[in-house]
C-alpha positions as CSV (number, residue, x, y, z in Angstrom):
1,M,61.7,84.1,-12.2
2,D,58.1,85.1,-11.6
3,K,57.3,87.7,-9.0
4,P,54.9,86.8,-6.1
5,F,51.4,88.0,-6.2
6,T,50.6,91.4,-4.6
7,F,48.0,91.6,-1.9
8,T,45.4,93.1,-4.3
9,E,46.0,90.3,-6.8
10,K,45.6,87.7,-4.1
11,L,42.3,89.4,-3.0
12,S,41.0,89.4,-6.5
13,I,41.8,85.8,-6.9
14,M,40.1,84.9,-3.6
15,K,37.0,86.9,-4.5
16,K,36.7,85.0,-7.8
17,L,37.2,81.6,-6.0
18,A,34.6,82.6,-3.5
19,L,32.1,83.6,-6.2
20,V,32.6,80.3,-8.0
21,A,32.3,78.3,-4.8
22,S,29.0,80.1,-3.9
23,V,27.6,79.5,-7.4
24,L,28.4,75.8,-7.2
25,L,26.9,75.6,-3.8
26,L,23.7,77.2,-5.0
27,V,23.5,74.9,-8.0
28,A,24.1,71.9,-5.8
29,L,21.3,73.0,-3.4
30,G,18.9,73.5,-6.3
31,F,19.5,70.0,-7.6
32,S,19.3,68.3,-4.3
33,S,16.2,70.2,-2.9
34,C,13.8,67.8,-4.6
35,K,14.5,64.2,-5.4
36,S,13.5,63.3,-8.8
37,V,11.6,60.2,-7.7
38,Q,9.4,61.9,-5.1
39,D,7.1,64.9,-5.5
40,C,8.6,68.0,-4.0
41,P,6.4,69.2,-1.0
42,A,6.7,72.8,-2.1
43,Y,5.4,72.2,-5.5
44,G,3.4,69.0,-5.2
45,Q,-0.3,68.7,-4.8
46,A,-1.8,68.6,-1.4
47,D,-4.0,65.5,-0.5
48,V,-7.4,66.7,0.2
49,E,-9.9,64.3,1.9
50,T,-13.4,64.5,0.7
51,E,-16.4,63.2,2.6
52,E,-18.5,60.5,0.8
53,V,-22.1,61.5,0.8
54,R,-24.5,58.5,1.2
55,A,-28.0,58.9,0.0
């Protein structure tokens, strides 16, 4: 029969699970921050209006 996990073993497992969950969350945020169809406002070009000069 297997012995139950000790407190330190449980803590180690929980730390690893928390690390994996946080990495997956950061990856998901990175992929969802900018839609592939639209330009990302942080990295896209700004629209600059220029006045038309009439002679």
